[in-house]
N, C-alpha and C positions, 0 to 999 in steps of 0.2 A: 355191523353196519350203522347202528345208531351213533356210535362214537365217530365214525367217519363222516356221517351227515352233520353232526354237531360241529366238527372241525371245519367243514365246508361253509356252514352257516356263519361261524365266527370269522372265517376268512373274508366273507362278503360284508358282514355287519361292521367290523371294526374300521375298515377304511371308509365306509359310508358314514359312520358316526364322526370320524375325524373331518371328513369333507364337509359335512353338515355344519359342524361347529365353526370351521374356518369361514364358510359362506355366511353364517349367521353373524359372526364378528364383523366381517367386511360390510355386510348390509347395515349393521348398526352404525358403523363409522360413516358410511355414505349418508344415512339418514341425518346424522348429526351435522355433517357438512352442509347438507341441503337446508336444514333448519337454520343454521348460522347464516347461510347466504340469504335466505328469505328475511331474516331479521335485519341484515345489513341493507338489503334492497328497500325494505320498508322504511328504515331510518333515512336512507338517502332520498327517497321520494318525499318523505315528510319534510326534510330540510329544504328540498327544492321548492316545495309548495309553501314553505314558510309556516308550517304548522308544527306543533309539538308531537311527541311520540303518541301513537294511538293508545287509547285507553282500552283495557280489556272489556269484553262484553259483560253485561250484568250476569250474576250467577243465576243458575236455573233452579233455585230453591223455590218450593211452592209458597205462594202467598196466602195469607188468611183473608177470607172475605168478610 
């Protein structure tokens, strides 16, 4: 019985693992496309407003008093 239960568990786990990896890869690609679009949009707005590219925010390192 234990061997049969293990086989059923593997039959469920292996396709789930493959599907999760495929979904994870597609989500990563979508996030990269979205970030690229956001960068392009920011650059277009900056050009339209006549300003240069945005400067990154200052680092959040603690300052000494």
